[in-house]
DSSP file (Angstrom, degrees, kcal/mol; ACC not computed):
  #  RESIDUE AA STRUCTURE BP1 BP2  ACC     N-H-->O    O-->H-N    N-H-->O    O-->H-N    TCO  KAPPA ALPHA  PHI   PSI    X-CA   Y-CA   Z-CA
    1    1 A X    >>        0   0    0      0, 0.0     4,-2.2     0, 0.0     3,-0.8   0.000 360.0 360.0 360.0 -38.0   96.2  112.4  106.8
    2    2 A X  H 3>  +     0   0    0      1,-0.2     4,-0.6     2,-0.2     0, 0.0   0.792 360.0  72.2 -65.8 -25.3   96.3  108.8  105.6
    3    3 A X  H 34 S+     0   0    0      1,-0.2    -1,-0.2     2,-0.1     4,-0.1   0.852 122.2   5.7 -60.4 -34.9   92.8  109.2  104.1
    4    4 A X  H <> S+     0   0    0     -3,-0.8     4,-2.9     2,-0.1     5,-0.3   0.492 103.0  95.4-126.4  -6.8   94.1  111.4  101.3
    5    5 A X  H  X S+     0   0    0     -4,-2.2     4,-2.8     1,-0.2     5,-0.4   0.896  86.9  50.7 -58.3 -44.0   97.9  111.4  101.6
    6    6 A X  H  X S+     0   0    0     -4,-0.6     4,-1.5     1,-0.2    -1,-0.2   0.886 114.8  43.9 -61.5 -39.0   98.5  108.6   99.0
    7    7 A X  H  > S+     0   0    0     -3,-0.2     4,-1.1     2,-0.2    -2,-0.2   0.939 116.0  46.1 -70.9 -47.7   96.2  110.3   96.5
    8    8 A X  H >< S+     0   0    0     -4,-2.9     3,-0.7     1,-0.2     4,-0.4   0.940 117.0  42.9 -62.5 -49.0   97.7  113.8   97.0
    9    9 A X  H >< S+     0   0    0     -4,-2.8     3,-1.6    -5,-0.3     4,-0.4   0.847 106.5  63.4 -68.5 -32.4  101.3  112.7   96.9
   10   10 A X  H >< S+     0   0    0     -4,-1.5     3,-1.2    -5,-0.4    -1,-0.2   0.804  93.5  63.0 -59.1 -29.0  100.6  110.4   94.0
   11   11 A X  T << S+     0   0    0     -4,-1.1    -1,-0.3    -3,-0.7    -2,-0.2   0.711  97.7  57.6 -68.0 -20.1   99.7  113.5   92.0
   12   12 A X  T <  S+     0   0    0     -3,-1.6    -1,-0.2    -4,-0.4    -2,-0.2   0.536  81.6 112.2 -86.6  -7.4  103.3  114.6   92.4
   13   13 A X  S <  S-     0   0    0     -3,-1.2     4,-0.1    -4,-0.4    14,-0.1  -0.427  73.4-116.8 -69.3 136.1  104.7  111.5   90.8
   14   14 A X        -     0   0    0      2,-0.1    -1,-0.1    -2,-0.1    -2,-0.1  -0.388  22.5-120.3 -64.3 151.7  106.4  112.0   87.5
   15   15 A X  S    S+     0   0    0      1,-0.1     2,-0.8     2,-0.1    -1,-0.1   0.866  99.9  69.5 -62.0 -37.1  104.7  110.1   84.6
   16   16 A X    >   -     0   0    0      1,-0.2     3,-1.4     2,-0.0    10,-0.2  -0.749  65.6-164.8 -89.5 110.6  107.8  108.1   83.9
   17   17 A X  T 3  S+     0   0    0     -2,-0.8    10,-0.4     1,-0.2     9,-0.3   0.720  88.7  59.2 -66.0 -18.7  108.5  105.6   86.7
   18   18 A X  T 3  S+     0   0    0      7,-0.1    -1,-0.2     8,-0.1    -2,-0.0   0.576  77.4 117.7 -86.1  -9.6  112.0  105.0   85.4
   19   19 A X    <   -     0   0    0     -3,-1.4     7,-2.1     6,-0.1     2,-0.4  -0.297  56.6-143.6 -59.2 139.2  113.0  108.7   85.8
   20   20 A X  E     -A   25   0A   0      5,-0.2     2,-0.5     6,-0.1     5,-0.2  -0.871   9.6-159.7-110.2 142.0  115.8  109.2   88.3
   21   21 A X  E >  S-A   24   0A   0      3,-3.3     3,-2.2    -2,-0.4     8,-0.1  -0.983  82.1 -14.6-120.9 121.0  116.2  112.1   90.7
   22   22 A X  T 3  S-     0   0    0     -2,-0.5    -1,-0.1     1,-0.3     3,-0.1   0.835 129.8 -56.1  54.2  33.9  119.6  112.8   92.0
   23   23 A X  T 3  S+     0   0    0      1,-0.3     2,-0.3    -3,-0.0    -1,-0.3   0.446 120.3 104.9  81.1   0.7  120.6  109.4   90.8
   24   24 A X  E <  S-A   21   0A   0     -3,-2.2    -3,-3.3     1,-0.1    -1,-0.3  -0.803  84.7 -88.9-111.8 153.5  117.8  107.7   92.7
   25   25 A X  E  >  -A   20   0A   0     -2,-0.3     4,-1.9    -5,-0.2     3,-0.5  -0.369  36.1-129.5 -58.6 136.4  114.5  106.2   91.5
   26   26 A X  H  > S+     0   0    0     -7,-2.1     4,-2.8    -9,-0.3     5,-0.3   0.832 105.7  58.3 -61.3 -33.3  111.9  109.0   91.6
   27   27 A X  H  > S+     0   0    0    -10,-0.4     4,-2.3    -8,-0.2    -1,-0.2   0.901 107.6  47.9 -63.7 -39.1  109.4  106.8   93.5
   28   28 A X  H  > S+     0   0    0     -3,-0.5     4,-2.6     2,-0.2    -2,-0.2   0.928 113.0  47.7 -64.3 -46.3  111.9  106.4   96.3
   29   29 A X  H  X S+     0   0    0     -4,-1.9     4,-2.7     2,-0.2     5,-0.2   0.925 114.2  45.6 -63.5 -46.1  112.7  110.2   96.4
   30   30 A X  H  X S+     0   0    0     -4,-2.8     4,-2.6     2,-0.2     5,-0.2   0.915 113.9  49.5 -65.0 -42.6  109.0  111.2   96.4
   31   31 A X  H  X S+     0   0    0     -4,-2.3     4,-2.1    -5,-0.3    -2,-0.2   0.910 113.7  46.1 -63.0 -42.2  108.1  108.6   99.1
   32   32 A X  H  X S+     0   0    0     -4,-2.6     4,-2.4     2,-0.2    -2,-0.2   0.931 114.1  47.2 -66.8 -45.6  111.0  109.7  101.3
   33   33 A X  H  X S+     0   0    0     -4,-2.7     4,-2.3     1,-0.2    -2,-0.2   0.916 114.1  47.3 -62.5 -43.5  110.3  113.4  100.9
   34   34 A X  H  X S+     0   0    0     -4,-2.6     4,-2.5    -5,-0.2    -1,-0.2   0.885 111.1  52.1 -65.6 -38.4  106.5  112.9  101.6
   35   35 A X  H  X S+     0   0    0     -4,-2.1     4,-2.1    -5,-0.2    -2,-0.2   0.928 110.3  47.3 -63.5 -45.7  107.4  110.7  104.6
   36   36 A X  H  X S+     0   0    0     -4,-2.4     4,-2.2     1,-0.2    -2,-0.2   0.914 111.8  51.2 -62.8 -42.5  109.6  113.4  106.1
   37   37 A X  H  X S+     0   0    0     -4,-2.3     4,-2.2     1,-0.2    -2,-0.2   0.927 109.5  49.9 -59.8 -45.1  107.0  116.0  105.4
   38   38 A X  H  X S+     0   0    0     -4,-2.5     4,-2.1     1,-0.2    -1,-0.2   0.868 109.5  51.1 -63.7 -36.5  104.3  113.9  107.2
   39   39 A X  H  X S+     0   0    0     -4,-2.1     4,-2.3     2,-0.2    -1,-0.2   0.887 107.7  52.6 -68.6 -37.9  106.6  113.4  110.2
   40   40 A X  H  X S+     0   0    0     -4,-2.2     4,-2.0     2,-0.2    -2,-0.2   0.911 108.5  51.0 -61.9 -41.1  107.2  117.2  110.4
   41   41 A X  H  X S+     0   0    0     -4,-2.2     4,-2.6     1,-0.2    -2,-0.2   0.913 108.7  51.8 -60.3 -42.5  103.4  117.6  110.4
   42   42 A X  H  X S+     0   0    0     -4,-2.1     4,-2.8     2,-0.2    -2,-0.2   0.892 105.6  55.2 -61.8 -39.2  103.2  115.1  113.3
   43   43 A X  H  X S+     0   0    0     -4,-2.3     4,-2.3     2,-0.2    -1,-0.2   0.939 110.7  44.9 -57.8 -47.3  105.8  117.0  115.2
   44   44 A X  H  X S+     0   0    0     -4,-2.0     4,-1.6     2,-0.2     6,-0.2   0.922 113.3  49.7 -63.3 -44.5  103.7  120.2  115.0
   45   45 A X  H  <>S+     0   0    0     -4,-2.6     5,-2.4     1,-0.2     6,-1.0   0.890 112.6  47.9 -61.8 -39.3  100.5  118.3  115.9
   46   46 A X  H ><5S+     0   0    0     -4,-2.8     3,-1.1     4,-0.2    -1,-0.2   0.891 107.3  56.4 -67.6 -39.1  102.2  116.8  118.9
   47   47 A X  H 3<5S+     0   0    0     -4,-2.3    -1,-0.2     1,-0.3    -2,-0.2   0.824 110.9  43.5 -63.2 -31.9  103.6  120.1  120.0
   48   48 A X  T 3<5S-     0   0    0     -4,-1.6    -1,-0.3    -5,-0.1    -2,-0.2   0.384 118.1-109.7 -96.5   4.7  100.1  121.6  120.1
   49   49 A X  T < 5S+     0   0    0     -3,-1.1    -3,-0.2    -4,-0.3    -2,-0.1   0.611  88.1 115.6  83.1  12.0   98.5  118.6  121.8
   50   50 A X  S   <S+     0   0    0     -5,-2.4     2,-0.3    -6,-0.2    -4,-0.2   0.548  78.4  35.6 -90.5  -7.2   96.5  117.4  118.8
   51   51 A X        -     0   0    0     -6,-1.0     2,-0.4    -7,-0.1    -2,-0.2  -0.991  69.1-162.4-145.0 133.5   98.5  114.2  118.5
   52   52 A X        -     0   0    0     -2,-0.3     2,-0.5    -3,-0.1    -6,-0.0  -0.927  11.9-146.1-118.5 146.4  100.0  111.9  121.1
   53   53 A X        -     0   0    0     -2,-0.4     7,-0.1     1,-0.1     6,-0.0  -0.950  12.6-171.3-106.2 124.3  102.6  109.3  120.8
   54   54 A X        +     0   0    0     -2,-0.5     2,-0.4     5,-0.0    -1,-0.1   0.519  59.9  70.7 -97.8  -6.4  101.9  106.5  123.3
   55   55 A X  S >  S-     0   0    0      3,-0.5     3,-1.3     1,-0.1    -2,-0.0  -0.892  74.7-133.2-115.2 144.1  105.0  104.4  123.0
   56   56 A X  T 3  S+     0   0    0     -2,-0.4     3,-0.1     1,-0.3     5,-0.1   0.756 108.9  48.0 -64.0 -24.8  108.5  105.3  124.2
   57   57 A X  T 3  S+     0   0    0      1,-0.2     2,-0.5     4,-0.0    -1,-0.3   0.440 101.3  67.4 -96.8  -1.0  110.0  104.3  120.9
   58   58 A X  S <  S+     0   0    0     -3,-1.3    -3,-0.5     7,-0.1     2,-0.3  -0.745  83.1  85.7-121.6  81.2  107.5  106.1  118.6
   59   59 A X  S >  S-     0   0    0     -2,-0.5     3,-1.5     3,-0.1     7,-0.2  -0.874  93.4 -66.0-160.4-171.8  108.2  109.8  119.2
   60   60 A X  G >  S+     0   0    0      1,-0.3     3,-0.7    -2,-0.3   -17,-0.0   0.712 122.2  63.0 -65.9 -21.1  110.2  112.9  118.2
   61   61 A X  G 3  S+     0   0    0      1,-0.3    -1,-0.3    -5,-0.1     3,-0.1   0.694 112.9  34.7 -77.3 -17.0  113.4  111.3  119.6
   62   62 A X  G X>  +     0   0    0     -3,-1.5     3,-1.2     1,-0.1     4,-0.8  -0.440  69.0 153.1-131.2  59.7  113.2  108.5  117.1
   63   63 A X  H <>  +     0   0    0     -3,-0.7     4,-2.7     1,-0.3     5,-0.2   0.772  64.8  70.4 -64.4 -25.0  111.8  110.1  114.0
   64   64 A X  H 3> S+     0   0    0      1,-0.2     4,-2.8     2,-0.2     5,-0.3   0.843  94.9  55.5 -62.7 -31.5  113.4  107.6  111.6
   65   65 A X  H <>>S+     0   0    0     -3,-1.2     4,-2.4     2,-0.2     5,-0.9   0.917 110.6  44.4 -64.3 -41.7  111.0  104.9  112.9
   66   66 A X  I  X>S+     0   0    0     -4,-0.8     5,-1.3    -7,-0.2     4,-0.9   0.905 114.8  49.2 -69.5 -40.6  108.0  107.0  112.0
   67   67 A X  I  X>S+     0   0    0     -4,-2.7     5,-3.1     3,-0.2     4,-0.6   0.959 121.5  33.0 -61.1 -51.5  109.5  108.0  108.6
   68   68 A X  I  <>S+     0   0    0     -4,-2.8     5,-1.5     3,-0.2    -2,-0.2   0.963 134.2  22.4 -74.1 -53.5  110.4  104.4  107.6
   69   69 A X  I  <5S+     0   0    0     -4,-2.4    -3,-0.2    -5,-0.3    -2,-0.1   0.741 126.4  46.1 -92.1 -24.1  107.6  102.3  109.2
   70   70 A X  I  <<S-     0   0    0     -4,-0.9    -3,-0.2    -5,-0.9    -4,-0.1   0.860 133.9  -1.8 -85.7 -37.2  104.9  104.9  109.6
   71   71 A X  I  X<S+     0   0    0     -5,-1.3     4,-2.7    -4,-0.6     5,-0.3   0.752 118.4  63.5-124.5 -44.8  104.9  106.6  106.2
   72   72 A X  I  ><S+     0   0    0     -5,-3.1     4,-2.9    -6,-0.3     5,-0.2   0.913 106.6  47.7 -58.6 -45.0  107.6  105.3  103.8
   73   73 A X  H  ><S+     0   0    0     -5,-1.5     4,-2.3     1,-0.2    -1,-0.2   0.900 111.7  52.0 -62.7 -38.7  106.1  101.8  103.6
   74   74 A X  H  > S+     0   0    0      2,-0.2     4,-2.3     1,-0.2    -2,-0.2   0.951 113.9  42.0 -59.9 -50.6  102.7  103.3  103.0
   75   75 A X  H  X S+     0   0    0     -4,-2.7     4,-2.7     2,-0.2     5,-0.2   0.888 111.7  55.7 -66.9 -38.3  103.8  105.5  100.2
   76   76 A X  H  X S+     0   0    0     -4,-2.9     4,-2.1    -5,-0.3    -1,-0.2   0.926 111.8  42.8 -60.5 -45.0  106.0  102.8   98.6
   77   77 A X  H  X S+     0   0    0     -4,-2.3     4,-2.6     2,-0.2     5,-0.2   0.907 112.9  53.0 -68.3 -40.7  103.0  100.4   98.4
   78   78 A X  H  X S+     0   0    0     -4,-2.3     4,-2.2    -5,-0.2    -2,-0.2   0.911 112.4  44.9 -59.8 -41.8  100.7  103.2   97.2
   79   79 A X  H  X S+     0   0    0     -4,-2.7     4,-1.9     2,-0.2    -1,-0.2   0.868 110.5  54.3 -71.4 -35.6  103.2  104.0   94.4
   80   80 A X  H  X S+     0   0    0     -4,-2.1     4,-0.5    -5,-0.2    -2,-0.2   0.940 111.7  44.3 -61.6 -47.0  103.6  100.3   93.6
   81   81 A X  H >< S+     0   0    0     -4,-2.6     3,-1.2     1,-0.2    -2,-0.2   0.910 110.3  56.3 -63.3 -41.7   99.9   99.9   93.1
   82   82 A X  H 3< S+     0   0    0     -4,-2.2    -1,-0.2     1,-0.3    -2,-0.2   0.864 108.8  47.2 -56.1 -38.1   99.7  103.2   91.2
   83   83 A X  H 3< S+     0   0    0     -4,-1.9    -1,-0.3    -3,-0.1    -2,-0.2   0.486  81.1 119.9 -88.2  -3.2  102.3  101.8   88.7
   84   84 A X    <<  -     0   0    0     -3,-1.2     6,-0.1    -4,-0.5    -3,-0.0  -0.349  68.6-126.7 -61.6 145.6  100.7   98.4   88.2
   85   85 A X  S    S+     0   0    0      2,-0.0     2,-0.3     4,-0.0    -1,-0.1   0.774  81.4  34.4 -72.2 -27.8   99.7   98.0   84.5
   86   86 A X     >  -     0   0    0      1,-0.1     4,-1.9     0, 0.0     5,-0.1  -0.911  69.6-127.4-130.8 155.6   96.0   97.1   84.8
   87   87 A X  H  > S+     0   0    0     -2,-0.3     4,-2.9     1,-0.2     5,-0.2   0.871 111.4  60.8 -62.5 -37.4   93.1   98.0   87.0
   88   88 A X  H  > S+     0   0    0      1,-0.2     4,-2.1     2,-0.2    -1,-0.2   0.918 105.8  45.6 -57.5 -45.5   92.5   94.3   87.5
   89   89 A X  H  > S+     0   0    0      2,-0.2     4,-2.4     1,-0.2    -1,-0.2   0.901 112.0  52.1 -64.5 -41.0   96.0   93.9   89.1
   90   90 A X  H  X S+     0   0    0     -4,-1.9     4,-2.6     1,-0.2     5,-0.3   0.919 110.0  48.3 -61.4 -44.2   95.4   97.0   91.2
   91   91 A X  H  X S+     0   0    0     -4,-2.9     4,-2.7     1,-0.2    -1,-0.2   0.893 110.8  51.7 -64.6 -39.8   92.1   95.6   92.5
   92   92 A X  H  X S+     0   0    0     -4,-2.1     4,-2.3    -5,-0.2    -2,-0.2   0.927 112.4  44.9 -62.7 -44.9   93.7   92.2   93.3
   93   93 A X  H  X S+     0   0    0     -4,-2.4     4,-2.1     2,-0.2    -2,-0.2   0.952 116.8  43.9 -65.8 -49.3   96.5   93.8   95.3
   94   94 A X  H  X S+     0   0    0     -4,-2.6     4,-2.3     1,-0.2    -2,-0.2   0.899 113.6  52.2 -64.2 -39.4   94.3   96.2   97.2
   95   95 A X  H  X S+     0   0    0     -4,-2.7     4,-2.5    -5,-0.3    -1,-0.2   0.894 107.9  52.2 -61.1 -40.0   91.8   93.4   97.7
   96   96 A X  H  X S+     0   0    0     -4,-2.3     4,-2.4     2,-0.2    -2,-0.2   0.888 108.4  50.6 -62.5 -39.6   94.6   91.2   99.1
   97   97 A X  H  X S+     0   0    0     -4,-2.1     4,-2.5     2,-0.2    -2,-0.2   0.915 111.1  48.3 -64.2 -42.7   95.5   94.0  101.5
   98   98 A X  H  X S+     0   0    0     -4,-2.3     4,-2.6     2,-0.2    -2,-0.2   0.905 111.0  50.8 -63.6 -41.1   91.9   94.3  102.7
   99   99 A X  H  X S+     0   0    0     -4,-2.5     4,-2.4     2,-0.2    -2,-0.2   0.911 110.7  48.9 -63.6 -41.9   91.8   90.5  103.1
  100  100 A X  H  X S+     0   0    0     -4,-2.4     4,-2.4     2,-0.2    -2,-0.2   0.927 112.1  48.6 -62.4 -45.4   95.0   90.5  105.2
  101  101 A X  H  X S+     0   0    0     -4,-2.5     4,-2.3     1,-0.2    -2,-0.2   0.902 111.3  50.3 -61.6 -41.3   93.6   93.3  107.3
  102  102 A X  H  X S+     0   0    0     -4,-2.6     4,-2.4     2,-0.2    -2,-0.2   0.915 110.4  49.5 -63.9 -42.7   90.3   91.5  107.8
  103  103 A X  H  X S+     0   0    0     -4,-2.4     4,-2.6     1,-0.2    -2,-0.2   0.904 111.3  49.4 -63.1 -41.1   92.2   88.3  108.9
  104  104 A X  H  X S+     0   0    0     -4,-2.4     4,-3.3     2,-0.2     5,-0.4   0.893 109.9  51.7 -64.5 -39.1   94.3   90.3  111.3
  105  105 A X  H  X>S+     0   0    0     -4,-2.3     4,-2.3     2,-0.2     5,-1.1   0.924 111.1  47.0 -63.7 -44.2   91.1   91.9  112.8
  106  106 A X  I  X>S+     0   0    0     -4,-2.4     5,-2.0     3,-0.2     4,-0.6   0.935 118.0  43.1 -61.4 -46.1   89.5   88.5  113.2
  107  107 A X  I  <>S+     0   0    0     -4,-2.6     5,-2.9     3,-0.2     6,-0.3   0.965 122.2  34.9 -65.4 -54.1   92.7   87.1  114.8
  108  108 A X  I  <5S+     0   0    0     -4,-3.3     6,-2.7     3,-0.2     7,-1.0   0.823 131.9  27.6 -77.6 -31.5   93.6   90.0  117.1
  109  109 A X  I  <5S+     0   0    0     -4,-2.3    -3,-0.2    -5,-0.4     4,-0.2   0.895 130.7  32.0 -93.4 -50.9   90.1   91.2  118.0
  110  110 A X  I  <<S+     0   0    0     -5,-1.1    -3,-0.2    -4,-0.6    -4,-0.1   0.937 130.6  25.4 -76.1 -48.5   88.0   88.0  117.8
  111  111 A X  I   <S+     0   0    0     -5,-2.0    -3,-0.2    -4,-0.3    -4,-0.2   0.948 134.0  27.5 -85.4 -52.4   90.3   85.2  118.7
  112  112 A X  S   <S-     0   0    0     -5,-2.9    -4,-0.2    -6,-0.2    -3,-0.2   0.707  88.8-139.2 -86.9 -20.8   93.0   86.8  121.0
  113  113 A X        +     0   0    0     -6,-0.3    -4,-0.2    -4,-0.2    -5,-0.1   0.755  58.8 133.4  69.1  24.9   90.9   89.7  122.3
  114  114 A X              0   0    0     -6,-2.7    -5,-0.2     1,-0.2    -6,-0.1   0.727 360.0 360.0 -78.6 -22.2   93.8   92.2  122.0
  115  115 A X              0   0    0     -7,-1.0    -1,-0.2   -10,-0.1    -6,-0.2   0.393 360.0 360.0-110.8 360.0   91.6   94.9  120.4
């Protein structure tokens, strides 16, 4: 779902980033709605055995954690990058995210052996 979710949901964004929906910024509303939808999909996948939750705190009894930390942050960053004014800035931000992920991989897999 993460492979295309940011692109698909990004297509639903209004052209005007300043537009408000129900008095709230549209990016917030779209990110929240998409996050809730993705968690509902996870509930169905878990119910049929196609998805497992391995931690006691990451499951259907605590959906707000999955909404906020599993999806909302992802969509918020995707929309932030989407709204950046130049391709150069977008590449810098995404490159920074990749560099951070690479550093974490080196640290957690290579140095600490956790992965």
